[in-house]
C-alpha positions in Angstrom: 58.5 133.7 60.9 59.2 135.9 64.0 62.7 136.7 64.9 62.0 137.1 68.6 64.1 135.5 71.1 63.2 131.9 72.0 62.4 131.2 75.4 65.2 129.9 77.7 63.8 126.5 77.6 64.4 126.4 73.8 68.0 124.9 74.4 67.1 122.9 77.4 68.6 119.4 77.6 65.4 117.5 77.0 65.3 118.9 73.4 67.7 117.0 71.1 68.7 119.8 68.7 71.0 117.3 66.7 67.8 115.0 65.7 64.7 117.0 65.4 63.7 118.0 61.7 65.3 121.0 60.3 62.0 123.1 60.1 61.2 122.3 63.7 64.7 123.2 64.6 64.6 126.8 63.0 61.2 127.2 64.7 62.8 126.4 67.9 65.7 128.8 67.6 63.3 131.6 66.3 65.3 132.2 62.9 64.7 132.1 59.3 67.5 130.7 57.0 67.1 133.4 54.5 67.4 136.2 56.9 69.4 135.2 59.8 69.4 137.1 63.0 69.3 141.0 63.5 72.2 142.5 65.1 70.1 143.5 68.2 69.0 140.0 68.5 72.4 138.5 68.3 73.7 140.8 70.9 70.9 139.9 73.2 71.4 136.2 72.8 75.2 136.8 73.3 74.4 138.3 76.9 72.0 135.2 77.6 74.3 132.4 76.3 77.7 134.0 76.7 80.6 134.1 74.1 81.2 131.2 71.8 84.7 130.6 73.5 86.5 128.4 76.0 86.5 130.2 79.4 89.7 129.5 81.4 90.0 130.3 85.2 93.0 132.7 85.3 95.5 132.2 88.2 98.0 134.9 89.1 101.7 134.2 88.9 102.2 134.7 92.7 99.4 132.2 93.4 101.0 129.6 91.1 104.3 130.1 92.8 102.9 129.9 96.4 101.0 126.8 95.4 104.4 125.0 95.0 105.6 125.9 98.4 102.3 124.1 99.7 101.6 120.5 100.4 102.8 117.7 102.9 106.2 117.2 101.5 106.8 120.9 101.1 105.7 121.7 104.6 108.0 119.0 106.0 110.9 120.6 104.2 110.1 124.0 105.3 109.7 122.8 108.8 113.1 121.5 108.6 114.5 124.7 107.3 112.7 126.9 110.0 114.1 124.3 112.8 117.8 124.8 111.4 117.4 128.5 111.4 115.9 128.5 115.0 118.8 126.6 116.4 121.6 128.6 114.3 122.5 125.9 112.0 122.8 128.1 109.0 124.8 125.8 106.8 122.0 123.1 107.2 119.3 125.7 106.6 121.1 126.6 103.3 121.4 123.1 102.0 117.7 122.3 102.9 116.6 125.7 101.2 118.4 124.9 98.1 116.7 121.4 98.0 113.4 123.0 98.6 114.0 125.6 95.7 115.3 122.8 93.4 112.0 120.8 94.0 109.8 124.0 93.4 111.7 125.0 90.3 111.3 121.3 88.8 107.6 121.4 89.5 107.1 124.8 87.9 109.0 123.7 84.7 106.9 120.7 84.5 103.8 122.5 85.0 104.6 125.0 82.3 105.0 122.1 79.8 102.0 119.8 80.9 99.2 122.3 81.9 98.8 124.0 78.4 96.1 121.5 77.2 93.3 124.1 77.3 95.4 126.8 75.6 96.2 124.3 72.8 92.6 123.5 72.6 91.7 127.2 72.0 94.1 127.2 69.1 91.6 124.6 67.3 88.8 127.0 67.2 87.9 129.2 64.4 88.9 132.9 64.9 86.2 134.1 62.5 83.0 133.0 60.8 80.8 133.9 57.9 77.2 134.6 59.3 74.0 135.9 58.2 73.1 139.1 60.1 70.6 141.7 59.2 69.8 139.6 56.1 73.3 139.8 54.7 76.5 137.8 54.9 79.1 139.3 57.2 82.4 138.2 58.6 82.1 138.1 62.4 84.2 137.0 65.2 83.6 133.3 65.9 83.4 134.2 69.7 80.2 136.4 68.9 78.3 133.6 67.4 75.1 132.6 69.2 72.5 129.6 68.9 70.4 130.5 65.9 73.0 132.3 64.0 73.1 131.1 60.1 76.6 130.5 59.1 78.3 129.3 55.9 81.1 126.7 55.8 83.4 125.8 52.8 86.5 124.2 51.8 89.4 124.8 54.3 87.2 126.4 57.0 87.1 125.4 60.6 83.5 124.8 61.8 83.0 127.7 64.2 80.3 126.1 66.6 78.2 123.1 66.8 75.8 123.3 63.7 73.0 121.7 61.6 73.1 121.9 57.9 70.1 123.7 56.5 71.2 124.3 52.9 73.6 123.4 50.1 74.6 120.1 48.4 77.1 118.5 50.6 80.2 119.1 52.8 82.9 116.6 53.5 84.2 117.2 57.1 87.2 115.9 58.9 86.1 115.4 62.5 88.6 112.7 63.5 90.2 114.9 65.9 86.8 115.0 68.0 85.2 111.7 67.1 88.4 109.5 66.2 86.7 108.5 62.8 89.4 107.6 60.2 87.9 109.1 57.3 86.2 112.5 56.5 82.5 112.3 56.9 80.2 113.5 54.1 77.4 115.8 55.5 74.0 116.8 53.8 71.0 118.7 54.8 69.8 117.8 58.4 73.3 116.5 59.6 75.3 117.9 62.3 78.8 119.4 62.3 81.0 119.9 65.3 83.0 123.0 66.6 86.7 122.6 65.6 86.3 120.2 62.9 87.7 120.9 59.2 85.8 121.2 56.0 87.5 119.3 53.4 85.1 119.5 50.5 81.8 121.4 49.5 80.0 124.1 51.0 76.9 124.3 53.2 74.6 126.7 55.0 74.2 125.8 58.7 72.3 126.9 61.8 74.2 127.1 65.2 72.6 124.9 67.9 75.5 125.1 70.5 78.3 127.5 71.3 81.2 127.8 74.0 81.3 125.2 76.6 78.1 123.7 75.4 79.6 122.4 72.0 81.3 118.9 71.8 84.6 120.9 71.6 83.7 122.7 74.8 82.6 119.8 76.8 85.9 118.3 75.8 87.7 121.2 77.0 85.7 121.2 80.5 86.7 117.6 80.9 90.5 118.6 80.4 90.1 121.3 82.8 88.7 118.9 85.5 90.8 116.0 84.7 93.9 114.9 86.5 94.9 112.6 89.3 97.1 112.9 92.4 100.6 111.2 91.8 101.0 108.0 93.8 104.6 108.9 94.6 103.1 112.0 96.2 100.9 110.0 98.3 103.6 107.6 99.2 105.9 110.3 100.2 103.1 111.9 102.4 102.6 108.5 104.2 106.4 107.8 104.6 106.8 111.4 106.1 103.9 110.8 108.4 105.2 107.7 109.5 108.8 109.1 110.3 107.3 112.3 111.9 105.0 110.3 114.2 107.9 108.0 115.3 110.0 110.9 115.9 107.6 113.0 117.7 106.8 110.2 120.0 110.5 109.4 120.7 111.2 113.0 121.4 108.5 113.4 123.9 109.7 110.3 125.6 113.1 111.6 125.5 112.1 115.1 126.8 109.9 113.5 129.6 112.9 111.5 130.7 115.3 114.4 130.7 112.8 116.7 132.6 112.3 114.0 135.3 116.0 113.5 135.6 117.0 117.2 135.8 113.8 118.4 137.7 113.1 115.5 140.2 116.1 113.3 140.4 119.1 115.7 140.3 117.1 118.8 141.2 119.4 120.9 138.9 116.8 122.4 136.5 117.6 125.7 134.8 116.8 127.5 131.5 120.2 126.2 129.8 119.1 122.7 130.5 115.7 123.5 128.7 117.4 125.3 125.8 119.8 122.3 125.4 116.9 119.7 125.4 114.9 121.9 122.9 118.0 122.1 120.6 118.6 118.5 120.6 114.8 117.6 120.1 114.8 120.0 117.1 118.0 118.6 115.5 116.4 115.1 115.9 113.2 116.1 114.2 115.3 117.6 111.3 117.1 114.4 111.1 113.8 112.5 111.0 112.3 114.5 107.9 113.2 113.1 104.7 114.4 116.2 103.3 116.1 114.7 100.3 113.3 112.2 99.4 111.6 114.5 96.8 114.8 115.5 95.4 116.0 111.7 94.9 112.7 110.8 93.7 112.8 113.7 91.0 116.4 113.0 90.0 115.7 109.2 89.6 112.8 109.8 87.3 114.6 112.7 85.4 117.3 110.3 84.5 114.6 107.7 83.4 113.1 110.4 81.2 116.4 111.1 79.8 116.8 107.4 78.9 113.2 107.2 77.4 114.1 110.4 75.2 116.9 108.2 73.5 114.1 105.7 72.6 111.8 108.4 71.0 109.6 109.1 74.0 109.5 112.6 75.6 108.3 112.7 79.3 106.5 115.9 80.1 105.2 114.8 83.7 108.0 113.1 85.6 105.4 111.4 87.9 104.1 109.4 84.8 107.1 107.3 84.8 106.5 106.1 88.3 102.9 105.6 87.5 103.8 103.6 84.4 105.4 100.9 86.6 102.1 100.0 88.1 99.8 100.4 85.0 97.8 97.1 84.3 95.4 98.4 81.7 96.4 100.3 78.5 93.5 101.9 76.7 94.8 102.3 73.1 93.3 104.5 70.3 93.1 102.5 67.0 93.5 104.8 64.2 97.1 105.7 63.6 98.1 104.0 66.7 97.4 100.4 66.2 96.7 100.8 62.6 98.5 102.7 60.0 95.7 105.2 59.4 96.5 104.7 55.6 93.4 103.1 53.7 94.9 100.0 51.7 93.1 98.0 49.0 93.1 94.3 48.8 92.8 92.5 45.6 89.7 93.3 43.8 86.6 91.0 44.0 85.7 90.7 40.1 82.1 90.7 39.3 81.9 91.3 35.4 85.4 92.2 34.9 88.1 89.9 33.8 91.4 91.2 35.2 92.2 93.0 38.5 94.3 95.6 37.3 91.5 96.6 34.7 89.1 97.2 37.7 91.7 99.2 39.6 92.6 101.2 36.5 88.7 102.1 36.1 88.6 103.2 39.7 91.9 105.3 39.4 90.3 107.0 36.3 87.3 107.8 38.2 89.5 109.6 41.0 91.3 112.9 41.2 94.7 112.8 43.1 94.7 116.7 43.2 91.7 116.5 45.7 93.8 114.5 48.1 91.0 112.6 49.0 91.8 109.4 51.3 89.9 107.0 49.0 91.1 108.5 45.8 94.8 108.4 46.7 94.4 104.8 48.0 92.9 103.7 44.7 95.6 105.3 42.6 98.5 104.1 44.9 97.1 100.5 44.4 98.0 100.6 40.6 101.0 98.6 39.8 102.1 101.3 37.2 100.7 104.7 38.0 102.2 106.1 34.6 99.6 104.1 32.8 97.1 107.0 33.7 98.7 109.1 31.3 97.4 107.1 28.5 94.0 108.7 28.9 92.6 112.3 29.0 89.9 113.3 31.3 87.0 115.1 29.5 84.9 115.5 32.5 85.2 114.7 36.3 82.2 114.7 38.6 83.5 114.7 42.4 81.7 112.6 45.1 78.2 113.5 45.6 76.3 112.5 48.7 73.2 112.1 46.8 74.5 109.7 44.1 77.3 108.5 46.6 79.8 107.9 43.6 82.3 109.8 41.6 82.6 109.4 37.7 84.8 110.6 35.0 84.6 110.7 30.9 87.9 109.6 29.5 89.3 109.4 26.0 92.3 107.2 25.1 95.1 108.0 22.6 92.9 106.5 19.6 89.9 108.7 20.3 88.0 105.9 22.1 85.8 107.4 24.9 84.1 105.7 27.7 82.8 106.5 31.2 84.0 105.1 34.6 82.5 105.3 38.0 83.2 104.2 41.6 81.3 104.6 44.8 79.0 102.8 47.2 78.2 99.3 45.9 74.5 100.1 46.1 74.7 103.2 44.2 76.6 101.4 41.4 74.2 98.6 41.4 71.3 101.4 41.0 73.0 102.8 37.8 74.4 99.5 36.2 71.1 97.5 36.8 72.6 93.9 36.6 70.9 90.8 36.7 69.4 89.5 40.0 72.0 87.0 40.3 75.0 89.6 39.9 73.1 92.0 42.2 72.9 89.2 44.9 76.6 88.4 44.3 77.7 92.1 45.0 75.3 92.1 48.1 77.1 89.0 49.6 80.5 90.3 49.0 79.7 93.6 50.6 78.1 91.8 53.6 81.3 89.4 53.8 83.6 92.5 53.8 81.4 94.3 56.4 81.6 91.3 58.7 85.4 91.6 58.5 85.4 95.4 59.1 86.3 96.3 55.5 84.7 98.9 53.5 83.5 98.2 49.9 84.0 100.3 46.8 82.0 99.4 43.6 83.4 100.1 40.3 81.6 100.3 36.9 82.4 101.0 33.2 80.2 102.2 30.3 81.2 102.1 26.7 78.1 104.1 25.4 78.2 107.2 27.6 76.3 105.8 30.5 73.6 104.2 28.8 74.6 100.6 29.8 77.2 99.7 32.4 79.4 96.8 33.3 79.9 96.1 37.0 83.6 95.5 36.9 84.0 94.5 40.7 84.5 95.4 44.2 87.5 97.0 45.9 88.0 96.1 49.5 89.3 98.9 51.7 90.7 98.7 55.2 93.1 100.5 57.5 95.6 97.8 58.2 97.3 97.2 61.4 100.8 98.4 62.0 103.5 95.9 61.5 104.6 96.0 65.3 101.2 96.3 66.9 100.4 92.8 67.6 104.0 92.1 68.9 103.7 95.2 71.2 100.3 94.0 72.6 101.7 90.4 73.2 104.7 91.9 74.9 102.5 94.2 77.0 100.3 91.3 78.0 103.5 89.3 79.0 104.1 92.2 81.4 100.8 91.9 83.0 99.2 94.8 81.1 95.8 94.3 79.6 95.1 96.2 76.3 91.7 97.6 75.5 91.0 99.3 72.1 89.0 102.5 71.9 88.1 104.0 68.5 85.4 106.2 67.1 85.2 103.8 64.1 82.3 101.6 63.5 81.8 98.3 65.6 82.6 95.9 62.7 85.8 97.7 61.7 86.9 97.6 65.5 86.1 94.0 66.0 88.1 93.0 62.9 91.1 95.0 63.9 90.9 93.5 67.4 90.7 90.0 65.9 93.7 90.5 63.9 95.7 92.1 66.9 94.5 89.4 69.2 93.1 91.8 71.7 89.6 90.1 71.7 86.4 90.6 70.0 84.1 91.7 72.9 84.0 95.2 71.3 80.9 97.3 72.5 79.4 100.4 70.8 79.6 103.4 73.2 76.0 104.1 72.6 74.8 100.8 73.9 76.9 101.1 77.1 76.6 104.8 78.1 73.3 106.7 78.6 73.2 110.0 76.9 72.9 112.1 80.1 75.5 110.1 82.0 77.9 112.0 84.2 81.4 110.8 83.2 82.7 111.6 86.7 80.2 109.0 88.3 79.8 106.0 86.1 77.1 103.5 87.5 78.5 100.2 89.0 76.9 98.0 86.2 78.6 100.2 83.3 82.0 99.9 85.2 81.4 96.1 85.4 80.8 96.2 81.5 83.8 98.4 80.9 86.1 96.0 82.8 85.0 92.9 81.0 84.9 94.7 77.4 88.0 94.3 75.1 87.1 97.6 73.6 84.7 100.1 72.6 83.5 101.6 69.2 81.8 104.8 68.0 83.2 106.7 71.2 83.2 110.3 72.0 85.4 112.3 74.2 83.2 111.9 77.2 83.2 108.2 76.7 87.0 107.9 76.7 87.1 109.9 79.8 84.6 108.1 81.6 86.1 104.6 80.7 89.5 105.8 82.2 87.6 107.3 85.2 85.6 103.9 85.8 88.6 101.9 85.6 90.5 103.9 88.0 87.6 103.8 90.5 88.1 100.0 90.5 91.7 100.5 91.6 93.5 100.0 88.1 96.3 102.1 87.1 95.4 103.1 83.4 97.6 104.4 80.8 95.8 105.9 77.7 97.0 106.6 74.2 95.7 109.0 71.8 96.3 111.6 69.1 93.3 114.1 68.8 91.4 116.6 70.5 88.9 114.0 71.5 91.6 112.1 73.5 92.7 115.1 75.5 90.4 114.8 78.6 91.2 111.0 78.9 94.9 111.6 78.4 95.0 114.1 81.2 92.8 111.9 83.6 94.8 108.8 82.9 97.8 107.8 85.2 99.9 107.9 82.4 98.5 109.6 79.3 100.5 109.0 76.0 100.3 111.1 73.0 101.3 109.2 70.0 103.4 110.3 67.1 101.6 112.9 65.1 99.3 114.0 67.8 97.6 117.3 68.0 99.0 120.0 70.2 96.0 119.6 72.6 96.6 116.0 72.9 100.4 116.6 73.3 99.7 119.3 76.0 97.3 116.7 78.2 99.7 113.8 77.9 102.4 112.9 80.4 104.3 110.9 77.7 104.7 111.9 74.1 105.9 109.5 71.4 107.8 110.7 68.6 108.1 107.4 66.6 105.1 105.8 65.1 103.2 103.0 66.8 103.3 101.7 70.2 106.3 99.7 70.5 108.2 102.3 72.6 105.4 101.6 75.4 107.0 98.4 76.4 110.3 100.2 76.9 108.5 102.8 78.9 107.1 100.1 81.1 110.4 98.5 81.6 112.2 101.7 82.4 109.5 102.5 84.7 109.6 99.5 86.7 113.3 99.7 87.1 112.7 103.4 88.4 110.2 102.2 90.7 112.8 99.6 92.0 115.2 102.4 92.7 112.8 104.3 94.4 111.7 101.4 96.5 115.2 100.8 97.5 116.0 104.2 98.7 112.7 104.4 100.5 113.4 101.2 102.6 117.0 102.5 103.3 115.8 105.8 104.3 113.1 104.7 106.8 115.3 101.9 108.3 118.3 104.2 108.6 116.1 107.2 110.2 114.7 104.6 112.6 118.2 103.6 113.4 119.4 107.2 114.3 116.2 108.1 116.1 115.9 105.1 118.6 119.8 105.0 118.9 119.7 108.7 120.3 116.6 108.1 122.5 117.5 104.7 123.8 121.0 105.8 124.7 119.9 108.9 126.4 117.3 107.2 128.4 119.0 104.0 129.5 122.8 105.1 129.6 122.5 108.8 130.1 124.9 109.2 127.2 124.3 111.4 123.9 125.9 109.3 121.2 125.8 112.0 118.5 126.4 115.7 118.7 124.1 117.9 116.6 126.8 118.6 114.1 127.2 114.8 113.6 123.6 114.3 112.8 123.5 117.1 110.2 126.8 115.9 108.7 125.5 112.3 108.7 122.4 113.2 107.0 124.5 114.9 104.2 126.9 112.0 103.9 124.1 109.6 103.6 121.5 111.3 101.4 123.7 113.4 98.9 125.7 110.4 97.4 122.6 108.2 97.5 121.1 110.3 94.7 123.4 108.4 92.5 120.7 105.6 92.9 119.1 106.9 90.0 122.0 105.3 87.8 121.6 101.9 89.6 121.3 98.7 87.9 117.8 97.3 88.7 116.0 94.1 87.4 112.7 94.6 85.6 109.6 93.2 87.4 107.5 90.7 85.4 104.3 92.2 86.7 103.0 95.7 87.3 104.1 97.0 90.7 102.8 99.7 92.9 103.1 101.2 96.3 102.3 98.7 98.9 102.9 100.8 102.1 102.0 98.2 104.7 104.6 95.9 103.1 107.2 98.5 102.3 107.0 100.0 105.8 106.9 96.3 107.3 110.3 95.6 105.5 111.7 98.8 106.5 110.6 98.5 110.0 112.2 95.0 110.4 115.4 96.3 108.9 115.3 99.4 111.0 114.8 97.3 114.3 117.9 95.0 113.4 119.8 98.1 112.5 118.9 99.5 116.0 120.3 96.4 117.5 123.5 96.8 115.5 124.2 100.2 116.5 123.1 100.0 120.2 125.0 96.9 120.5 128.3 98.8 119.1 127.4 101.3 121.6 127.1 99.1 124.4 130.5 97.7 123.6 132.2 101.0 123.5 130.5 101.9 126.8 131.9 98.6 128.3 135.5 99.5 127.2 135.2 103.1 128.7 134.1 101.4 131.9 137.2 99.2 132.0 140.6 100.4 133.6 142.5 102.7 131.5 145.4 100.4 131.0 142.9 98.1 129.3 141.4 100.5 127.0 140.3 98.8 123.6 142.4 99.9 120.9 142.9 103.4 122.5 139.2 104.4 123.2 139.5 106.4 126.3 136.9 109.4 126.1 133.2 109.6 125.4 134.0 112.0 122.6 135.9 109.3 120.7 133.0 106.9 121.3 130.8 109.5 119.7 133.2 109.7 116.7 132.9 105.8 116.6 129.2 105.8 116.6 129.2 108.5 113.8 131.4 106.3 111.6 129.5 103.3 112.3 126.1 105.0 111.3 127.7 106.5 108.1 129.3 103.2 107.1 126.4 101.1 108.2 124.0 103.0 106.4 125.6 102.8 103.0 126.2 99.1 103.4 122.4 98.9 104.5 121.6 100.5 101.0 123.4 97.4 99.3 121.1 95.2 101.2 117.7 97.2 100.4 118.6 97.5 96.7 117.7 93.9 95.9 115.4 91.2 97.2 118.1 88.7 96.7 121.6 88.5 98.3 123.3 91.7 97.9 126.4 90.0 96.2 124.4 88.6 93.5 123.5 90.3 90.1 122.6 92.8 89.2 125.6 94.5 91.0 125.5 98.1 91.9 126.2 100.6 88.9 129.5 102.3 89.0 128.1 105.8 89.6 126.3 104.5 92.8 129.2 102.5 93.9 131.9 105.2 93.3 129.7 107.9 95.1 129.5 105.6 98.2 133.1 104.9 98.0 134.1 108.7 97.9 131.6 109.3 100.8 133.2 106.5 103.0 136.8 107.7 102.2 135.7 111.3 103.4 134.0 110.0 106.6 137.3 107.8 107.4 139.4 110.8 106.9 136.9 112.9 109.1 137.3 110.7 111.9 141.1 109.9 111.3 142.0 113.5 111.2 139.4 115.1 113.5 137.4 117.2 111.1 134.2 118.3 113.1 134.7 115.3 115.3 137.3 114.1 117.8 140.0 111.8 115.9 140.3 108.1 116.5 142.8 105.6 115.5 143.1 103.7 112.2 142.7 100.5 114.1 139.4 101.7 115.7 138.3 102.6 112.2 139.2 99.1 110.9 137.2 97.3 113.7 134.3 99.6 113.0 134.2 98.6 109.5 134.7 94.8 110.3 131.7 95.0 112.8 129.5 96.6 110.0 130.5 93.9 107.3 129.5 91.2 109.8 126.0 92.8 110.2 125.8 93.4 106.4 125.4 89.7 106.0 123.0 89.3 108.9 120.9 92.2 107.6 120.9 90.5 104.1 119.5 87.2 105.8 116.8 89.3 107.6 115.7 91.0 104.4 115.4 87.6 102.6 113.5 86.1 105.5 111.1 89.0 105.8 110.4 89.1 102.2 109.7 85.2 102.1 107.2 85.6 105.1 105.4 88.4 103.5 105.2 86.7 100.3 103.9 83.4 101.9 101.4 85.6 104.0 100.0 87.4 100.7 99.7 83.9 98.9 97.7 82.7 101.7 95.5 85.7 101.9 94.9 85.4 98.2 94.0 81.8 98.5 91.7 82.5 101.2 89.8 85.3 99.2 89.4 82.8 96.3 88.1 80.2 98.4 85.7 82.6 100.1 84.5 84.1 96.9 84.1 80.7 95.1 80.4 80.0 94.4 78.8 77.1 96.1 77.9 74.2 94.0 75.1 71.9 94.6 75.9 68.2 94.8 74.7 65.7 92.3 
């Protein structure tokens, strides 16, 4: 056979190298199994197909750092810092810059932890391989393997590329990290093996059919590199920032136009100082409108939530995932080791010709070898009530599992010198050697079929007293991977929270259906091969398949691209998806999911791709994560409504008073001080007591901005009304001055205090959809932070720090005015929420009526 390089079409997608006969495969690849490739030919193919390695696009450190200073929120913060520098407010510039650097540092720390999935995947690849080159076996770098290379795999080795078996007896390969199968798979000549899987038993000669990014492992890495979704919190902050900036710019333009008209046309006193004064105030107003502290408040709130989750054995590696978890309505869960124990268990033996269950188990245990650490052998031996009984027999010979005979066997002798032979294996293989009567054979087949329908594997056991001449079919051992004790309760609790659980596994359909039935998930389990065409683009799933995914309770026999496609398809229908997994095969889906969760014992690749890492077995902590996420989302929503409403209050107050009253209610230093007094202590909202929503919650910007706008309008009325009262007092004769208010500077101080006090009282209204005096009450850290801030503001106004001093009486009346409005704003919040809920309910009813199919009359 020629050793010439095969044409480029050899490895085209239309040729299924995993299925064609071995002799045709070798011909297609242009190689002889006995000779392998020559060194020149291997080098030529290496140039054609590239190295057998994962190629990662390198990004410079400077580019990574600059990337964190880009984006809508970063641009707004940078604009605020620039404006502060332009007008010479260096204290404000310093504070804003610190906030910017804090956010960038936090993002870089998160990225360092969460973007190493590809690096961890690389660790799973074999560094070296044994290949036939120039007619002799050589050790070569795995990265230099090419399609057509003849390689040898043996116990303990990592399969270096995607291969087909062309020689040898058998190999038992653990490919669970790639396919999710719960047991090692026995391979014989003609079978395929995947790069990154581990050889547990045996030795085989193979031919390489795919290398690098074309392997199953490589395709998984490519999906990981391309996976990921933008945080909904980032989108929300962008929308909120846009809303505030648009309002601020519009008001600033109106204010500038009015001022220019007044100075240039009416007063005819326009000069450069007037222009600079207007520009300075416009810039300060824009600084006040930018939610500089919003990313910091979001980050701190989620960081404290992450700390709380860490106490419950869950490590958060991507803070935004906490906020995403609040809106998750579908949880795609891996089966093996997550919903189940990943420990083979034996049910009571089904006796055929045996008389005692323990005798049947003993025969199976004698036909096992604990030193091989085989999952089946271990489960059989552990099922014995007394394992010490094995010491009463001595093994004369042990034959390990053979994929041809599909059984193990052992010759043993007891203390009296009596010898016999025992065997265990596939029930049909035991029938073939035992040759029982037709009635007994049918009984075995019926029992095996019944077990298969329940998703249990069957192991036949036989014993011979005459050195294998005649056999007695003792019985059948049912084997299964039992569900974890807490899995059903976890699923039920998740369902009560409005989260639908879909099971995704690499195991057979029957096993998946039985596990799903026991857990109450539903039995609409679909084999992935039946749902997904072989050449489907996982990033563009056809609509009819998306419909199937939405309706299914789970999938069996899945590969990495299937899991990724399932998550991507569900997201395309507006679902927020959490995904759990533990293997390399789960990494793409974990990274793509809104909240990828690596379960206890997960591989490094899975942990690096995930946003949430569970350190305790099982899924029970998921419900705690959902509860904590919904609390955090409630806190963030409260802050957002507060921030938007208060910003509207400040901006409209300033612009309206300048336009209609010709009075500037706040000085630039007051605006900066007010921003600090309002935002810095509000970071304590991360500790607030918040109720847990019963259903998934997510960003509903029209509703959120609607509530914010309504509260903002009433807050404007509150502040502008207070200003009008002050202006009325100032216009009265001096001897009738209200509690000593005599100057416009004092009125500015009053407005400063009203906005600082009213702003924090507004937070008590926004933090709950109920009356603010009902439980849950504000947490102590939040209450104390606001209390200290208010004391500081009162002292500033009473002692004249940065503002003109006012009397204690004026301070008292300002607080009384705000407390009255606090109750009024509370009522406004309740009415607004009620009207929006009513409108939403009517809208949903209308949609249901419109979508209801017409039925013919009888």
